[in-house]
C-alpha beads as a LAMMPS data file, in Angstrom:
LAMMPS data file: protein, C-alpha beads

264 atoms
263 bonds

1 atom types
1 bond types

-500.0 500.0 xlo xhi
-500.0 500.0 ylo yhi
-500.0 500.0 zlo zhi

Masses

1 110.0

Atoms # bond

1 1 1 438.012 7.482 308.075
2 1 1 440.936 5.487 309.238
3 1 1 441.497 1.857 308.406
4 1 1 442.041 -0.961 310.768
5 1 1 445.774 -1.528 310.981
6 1 1 445.173 -5.225 311.711
7 1 1 443.015 -5.855 308.636
8 1 1 444.818 -8.115 306.074
9 1 1 445.565 -6.705 302.644
10 1 1 443.985 -8.786 299.801
11 1 1 445.631 -8.538 296.356
12 1 1 443.655 -9.850 293.361
13 1 1 445.714 -11.006 290.389
14 1 1 443.993 -11.325 286.991
15 1 1 445.150 -14.227 284.836
16 1 1 445.887 -13.175 281.274
17 1 1 445.678 -15.896 278.590
18 1 1 447.774 -15.187 275.541
19 1 1 446.585 -16.511 272.115
20 1 1 448.549 -18.877 269.898
21 1 1 449.187 -21.595 272.458
22 1 1 446.323 -23.919 271.462
23 1 1 445.261 -25.038 267.952
24 1 1 442.020 -26.854 268.733
25 1 1 443.364 -30.363 267.917
26 1 1 442.893 -30.013 264.132
27 1 1 445.966 -32.162 263.531
28 1 1 444.228 -35.047 265.275
29 1 1 441.335 -34.874 262.830
30 1 1 443.731 -34.825 259.864
31 1 1 445.666 -37.778 261.279
32 1 1 442.453 -39.753 261.837
33 1 1 441.434 -39.134 258.210
34 1 1 444.857 -40.352 257.056
35 1 1 444.634 -43.546 259.125
36 1 1 441.102 -44.215 257.841
37 1 1 442.258 -43.756 254.243
38 1 1 445.167 -46.154 254.764
39 1 1 442.859 -48.771 256.277
40 1 1 440.526 -48.451 253.292
41 1 1 443.475 -48.781 250.906
42 1 1 444.803 -51.966 252.505
43 1 1 441.282 -53.414 252.664
44 1 1 440.931 -52.760 248.928
45 1 1 444.278 -54.463 248.239
46 1 1 443.207 -57.475 250.287
47 1 1 439.895 -57.767 248.443
48 1 1 441.631 -57.541 245.054
49 1 1 444.135 -60.220 246.023
50 1 1 441.322 -62.609 246.983
51 1 1 439.136 -61.920 243.933
52 1 1 438.971 -64.378 241.033
53 1 1 440.046 -63.504 237.501
54 1 1 436.414 -63.278 236.423
55 1 1 435.598 -60.874 239.244
56 1 1 438.584 -58.704 238.369
57 1 1 437.523 -58.616 234.719
58 1 1 434.033 -57.624 235.800
59 1 1 435.410 -54.780 237.905
60 1 1 437.641 -53.641 235.056
61 1 1 434.689 -53.647 232.661
62 1 1 432.554 -51.652 235.095
63 1 1 435.093 -48.860 235.438
64 1 1 436.302 -48.896 231.833
65 1 1 435.180 -45.804 229.891
66 1 1 435.682 -47.594 226.569
67 1 1 432.793 -50.047 226.944
68 1 1 429.743 -48.811 225.015
69 1 1 426.314 -48.917 226.600
70 1 1 423.166 -48.450 224.547
71 1 1 419.551 -49.436 224.970
72 1 1 418.943 -53.170 224.871
73 1 1 416.015 -55.441 225.559
74 1 1 416.400 -58.020 228.323
75 1 1 416.198 -61.647 227.161
76 1 1 414.186 -64.676 228.286
77 1 1 415.040 -67.614 230.522
78 1 1 418.225 -69.167 229.123
79 1 1 421.774 -67.868 229.108
80 1 1 421.890 -64.870 226.758
81 1 1 418.385 -65.721 225.523
82 1 1 417.694 -62.258 224.198
83 1 1 419.260 -59.214 222.642
84 1 1 422.960 -58.452 222.733
85 1 1 424.226 -56.056 225.372
86 1 1 425.176 -53.585 222.639
87 1 1 422.336 -53.301 220.153
88 1 1 418.761 -54.242 219.504
89 1 1 419.464 -55.209 215.905
90 1 1 421.309 -58.477 216.506
91 1 1 420.965 -61.382 218.870
92 1 1 423.818 -62.817 220.923
93 1 1 422.680 -66.334 220.025
94 1 1 423.079 -65.721 216.299
95 1 1 426.836 -65.604 216.738
96 1 1 427.137 -62.165 215.138
97 1 1 427.934 -60.722 218.540
98 1 1 426.015 -57.472 218.268
99 1 1 427.856 -55.663 215.459
100 1 1 426.215 -52.291 214.903
101 1 1 426.555 -49.808 212.059
102 1 1 430.180 -48.824 211.548
103 1 1 429.228 -45.123 211.392
104 1 1 428.321 -44.774 215.038
105 1 1 428.287 -48.240 216.556
106 1 1 430.838 -50.841 217.562
107 1 1 433.777 -51.863 215.426
108 1 1 433.903 -55.504 214.374
109 1 1 436.803 -56.207 216.761
110 1 1 435.116 -54.561 219.738
111 1 1 431.835 -56.346 219.017
112 1 1 433.588 -59.721 218.821
113 1 1 435.399 -59.044 222.091
114 1 1 432.091 -58.249 223.757
115 1 1 430.533 -61.391 222.258
116 1 1 433.357 -63.450 223.790
117 1 1 432.821 -61.727 227.134
118 1 1 429.116 -62.561 226.924
119 1 1 430.079 -66.162 226.245
120 1 1 432.417 -66.143 229.241
121 1 1 429.653 -64.752 231.461
122 1 1 427.256 -67.451 230.270
123 1 1 429.843 -70.129 231.027
124 1 1 430.571 -68.791 234.506
125 1 1 426.849 -68.539 235.216
126 1 1 426.284 -72.176 234.304
127 1 1 427.744 -73.347 237.617
128 1 1 424.530 -72.566 239.488
129 1 1 422.267 -74.642 237.247
130 1 1 422.675 -77.973 239.057
131 1 1 424.969 -79.936 241.315
132 1 1 426.498 -81.652 238.273
133 1 1 427.478 -78.405 236.546
134 1 1 428.609 -76.862 239.821
135 1 1 430.917 -79.830 240.399
136 1 1 432.160 -79.624 236.803
137 1 1 432.860 -75.889 237.008
138 1 1 435.449 -76.531 239.739
139 1 1 437.688 -77.758 236.920
140 1 1 437.218 -74.706 234.702
141 1 1 438.786 -71.250 234.477
142 1 1 438.671 -68.784 231.589
143 1 1 440.729 -65.908 230.265
144 1 1 440.345 -63.592 227.289
145 1 1 443.447 -63.297 225.099
146 1 1 444.422 -61.918 221.714
147 1 1 443.783 -65.388 220.280
148 1 1 440.305 -65.667 221.747
149 1 1 438.500 -66.951 224.839
150 1 1 440.630 -69.654 226.483
151 1 1 438.615 -72.185 228.519
152 1 1 441.043 -74.195 230.629
153 1 1 439.866 -77.538 232.023
154 1 1 442.250 -79.129 234.531
155 1 1 442.769 -81.934 237.047
156 1 1 441.939 -81.390 240.697
157 1 1 443.405 -83.341 243.652
158 1 1 441.525 -86.636 243.767
159 1 1 439.431 -85.655 240.732
160 1 1 441.363 -86.228 237.473
161 1 1 439.823 -85.651 234.054
162 1 1 441.095 -88.969 232.677
163 1 1 441.803 -92.399 234.140
164 1 1 445.420 -92.688 235.207
165 1 1 447.797 -92.000 232.302
166 1 1 445.244 -92.744 229.575
167 1 1 442.874 -90.802 227.335
168 1 1 439.812 -92.548 228.835
169 1 1 437.635 -89.738 230.268
170 1 1 436.102 -89.798 233.720
171 1 1 432.385 -88.905 234.076
172 1 1 433.162 -85.318 235.095
173 1 1 434.952 -84.785 231.768
174 1 1 431.849 -85.920 229.897
175 1 1 429.752 -83.487 231.969
176 1 1 432.135 -80.635 231.182
177 1 1 432.089 -81.439 227.463
178 1 1 428.273 -81.501 227.364
179 1 1 428.077 -78.181 229.167
180 1 1 430.689 -76.575 226.888
181 1 1 429.021 -77.861 223.715
182 1 1 425.722 -76.328 224.794
183 1 1 427.183 -72.942 225.703
184 1 1 429.540 -72.752 222.709
185 1 1 426.435 -72.837 220.500
186 1 1 425.873 -69.192 221.492
187 1 1 428.544 -68.123 218.985
188 1 1 429.732 -69.420 215.621
189 1 1 433.477 -68.947 216.110
190 1 1 435.870 -71.770 215.327
191 1 1 437.289 -73.797 218.209
192 1 1 440.813 -75.107 218.865
193 1 1 441.713 -77.766 221.434
194 1 1 445.171 -78.185 222.985
195 1 1 446.223 -80.943 225.372
196 1 1 448.865 -80.616 228.121
197 1 1 450.243 -83.168 230.590
198 1 1 452.488 -82.978 233.614
199 1 1 456.153 -83.923 233.527
200 1 1 457.218 -87.335 234.761
201 1 1 456.951 -89.787 231.884
202 1 1 459.122 -89.985 228.797
203 1 1 458.654 -87.329 226.128
204 1 1 457.257 -89.739 223.570
205 1 1 454.456 -90.796 225.883
206 1 1 453.760 -87.185 226.871
207 1 1 453.323 -86.088 223.248
208 1 1 451.022 -88.984 222.412
209 1 1 448.983 -88.657 225.596
210 1 1 448.418 -84.907 225.314
211 1 1 447.360 -85.257 221.674
212 1 1 445.081 -88.215 222.417
213 1 1 443.332 -86.380 225.244
214 1 1 442.755 -83.331 223.031
215 1 1 441.301 -85.644 220.380
216 1 1 439.019 -87.295 222.916
217 1 1 437.692 -83.902 224.015
218 1 1 436.957 -83.128 220.347
219 1 1 434.853 -86.281 220.151
220 1 1 433.046 -85.483 223.400
221 1 1 432.201 -81.957 222.232
222 1 1 430.901 -83.399 218.960
223 1 1 428.730 -85.872 220.846
224 1 1 427.419 -82.929 222.877
225 1 1 426.264 -81.176 219.708
226 1 1 429.177 -78.960 218.661
227 1 1 429.416 -78.874 214.859
228 1 1 432.428 -80.739 213.459
229 1 1 433.217 -77.987 210.942
230 1 1 433.922 -75.562 213.788
231 1 1 436.988 -77.556 214.860
232 1 1 439.960 -75.545 213.605
233 1 1 442.752 -77.659 215.094
234 1 1 443.495 -80.324 217.695
235 1 1 447.036 -80.423 219.087
236 1 1 449.109 -81.760 221.965
237 1 1 451.982 -79.915 223.628
238 1 1 453.180 -82.700 225.934
239 1 1 454.760 -81.183 229.063
240 1 1 456.328 -78.191 227.296
241 1 1 454.024 -75.510 228.742
242 1 1 453.345 -75.923 232.452
243 1 1 450.561 -74.114 234.307
244 1 1 452.347 -74.152 237.689
245 1 1 456.007 -74.063 238.689
246 1 1 456.051 -77.678 239.899
247 1 1 456.269 -79.483 236.553
248 1 1 455.150 -82.794 238.126
249 1 1 451.969 -81.327 239.652
250 1 1 448.667 -82.827 238.485
251 1 1 447.462 -79.267 237.874
252 1 1 449.511 -79.372 234.665
253 1 1 447.200 -82.081 233.287
254 1 1 444.780 -79.885 231.404
255 1 1 442.967 -79.111 228.179
256 1 1 442.565 -75.704 226.598
257 1 1 439.420 -75.159 224.531
258 1 1 439.957 -71.873 222.685
259 1 1 437.072 -69.988 221.085
260 1 1 439.051 -68.324 218.311
261 1 1 438.677 -64.773 217.113
262 1 1 437.697 -64.453 213.465
263 1 1 441.154 -63.122 212.542
264 1 1 443.092 -65.904 214.343

Bonds

1 1 1 2
2 1 2 3
3 1 3 4
4 1 4 5
5 1 5 6
6 1 6 7
7 1 7 8
8 1 8 9
9 1 9 10
10 1 10 11
11 1 11 12
12 1 12 13
13 1 13 14
14 1 14 15
15 1 15 16
16 1 16 17
17 1 17 18
18 1 18 19
19 1 19 20
20 1 20 21
21 1 21 22
22 1 22 23
23 1 23 24
24 1 24 25
25 1 25 26
26 1 26 27
27 1 27 28
28 1 28 29
29 1 29 30
30 1 30 31
31 1 31 32
32 1 32 33
33 1 33 34
34 1 34 35
35 1 35 36
36 1 36 37
37 1 37 38
38 1 38 39
39 1 39 40
40 1 40 41
41 1 41 42
42 1 42 43
43 1 43 44
44 1 44 45
45 1 45 46
46 1 46 47
47 1 47 48
48 1 48 49
49 1 49 50
50 1 50 51
51 1 51 52
52 1 52 53
53 1 53 54
54 1 54 55
55 1 55 56
56 1 56 57
57 1 57 58
58 1 58 59
59 1 59 60
60 1 60 61
61 1 61 62
62 1 62 63
63 1 63 64
64 1 64 65
65 1 65 66
66 1 66 67
67 1 67 68
68 1 68 69
69 1 69 70
70 1 70 71
71 1 71 72
72 1 72 73
73 1 73 74
74 1 74 75
75 1 75 76
76 1 76 77
77 1 77 78
78 1 78 79
79 1 79 80
80 1 80 81
81 1 81 82
82 1 82 83
83 1 83 84
84 1 84 85
85 1 85 86
86 1 86 87
87 1 87 88
88 1 88 89
89 1 89 90
90 1 90 91
91 1 91 92
92 1 92 93
93 1 93 94
94 1 94 95
95 1 95 96
96 1 96 97
97 1 97 98
98 1 98 99
99 1 99 100
100 1 100 101
101 1 101 102
102 1 102 103
103 1 103 104
104 1 104 105
105 1 105 106
106 1 106 107
107 1 107 108
108 1 108 109
109 1 109 110
110 1 110 111
111 1 111 112
112 1 112 113
113 1 113 114
114 1 114 115
115 1 115 116
116 1 116 117
117 1 117 118
118 1 118 119
119 1 119 120
120 1 120 121
121 1 121 122
122 1 122 123
123 1 123 124
124 1 124 125
125 1 125 126
126 1 126 127
127 1 127 128
128 1 128 129
129 1 129 130
130 1 130 131
131 1 131 132
132 1 132 133
133 1 133 134
134 1 134 135
135 1 135 136
136 1 136 137
137 1 137 138
138 1 138 139
139 1 139 140
140 1 140 141
141 1 141 142
142 1 142 143
143 1 143 144
144 1 144 145
145 1 145 146
146 1 146 147
147 1 147 148
148 1 148 149
149 1 149 150
150 1 150 151
151 1 151 152
152 1 152 153
153 1 153 154
154 1 154 155
155 1 155 156
156 1 156 157
157 1 157 158
158 1 158 159
159 1 159 160
160 1 160 161
161 1 161 162
162 1 162 163
163 1 163 164
164 1 164 165
165 1 165 166
166 1 166 167
167 1 167 168
168 1 168 169
169 1 169 170
170 1 170 171
171 1 171 172
172 1 172 173
173 1 173 174
174 1 174 175
175 1 175 176
176 1 176 177
177 1 177 178
178 1 178 179
179 1 179 180
180 1 180 181
181 1 181 182
182 1 182 183
183 1 183 184
184 1 184 185
185 1 185 186
186 1 186 187
187 1 187 188
188 1 188 189
189 1 189 190
190 1 190 191
191 1 191 192
192 1 192 193
193 1 193 194
194 1 194 195
195 1 195 196
196 1 196 197
197 1 197 198
198 1 198 199
199 1 199 200
200 1 200 201
201 1 201 202
202 1 202 203
203 1 203 204
204 1 204 205
205 1 205 206
206 1 206 207
207 1 207 208
208 1 208 209
209 1 209 210
210 1 210 211
211 1 211 212
212 1 212 213
213 1 213 214
214 1 214 215
215 1 215 216
216 1 216 217
217 1 217 218
218 1 218 219
219 1 219 220
220 1 220 221
221 1 221 222
222 1 222 223
223 1 223 224
224 1 224 225
225 1 225 226
226 1 226 227
227 1 227 228
228 1 228 229
229 1 229 230
230 1 230 231
231 1 231 232
232 1 232 233
233 1 233 234
234 1 234 235
235 1 235 236
236 1 236 237
237 1 237 238
238 1 238 239
239 1 239 240
240 1 240 241
241 1 241 242
242 1 242 243
243 1 243 244
244 1 244 245
245 1 245 246
246 1 246 247
247 1 247 248
248 1 248 249
249 1 249 250
250 1 250 251
251 1 251 252
252 1 252 253
253 1 253 254
254 1 254 255
255 1 255 256
256 1 256 257
257 1 257 258
258 1 258 259
259 1 259 260
260 1 260 261
261 1 261 262
262 1 262 263
263 1 263 264
């Protein structure tokens, strides 16, 4: 059988694909995971930078492995109106702070620290009780130190604690003192009061004014129900220790009410 000499010749070429040229885009997945992790990291940093000191302390407590947790009974209606967070044997309102047996419970120092933290939580929770306390709490911050729980009460723009450069308290200062006297009754620790004023006047006036304001707060706390025998000391530090860099700022007009540790 002879072929047609005019018929075209068709040549089929088979395409051969060699391996190793394509990796499935796995690097894109890894890169996306990296970018997501970085976004989460920067979001965490932003949240931490905007959190208050109390919120940071709460986060630190939550993740701290050194904080003991044992069974406790929830308390009634008032702040800390019930058992301590550590043990069923003692009540937070007795001022003993929940000290358990030394064999397997909390040490005295750890129990006192927790009692001060409970006090701090009660104070921070007082802001939601009424408009008056909410307005007063704008002037208050707290921090826990080696000396004890420091409750700092300070001037705000347009809302000073005292009238002009005197020791005459404004109504908000009376409200703060009443609130503090009520909450400080949770514990039995001694209390110290220190007055500070901003720079601007002469040193003699600053010393007298800071001391007078600390003394007036002592009287206000006493009128609110705080026992006189719990007052360990009342001092004034003039303008020697400023809270902010601008020494003339009204923010430096402040009082520190310190709930002292038993070994202070």
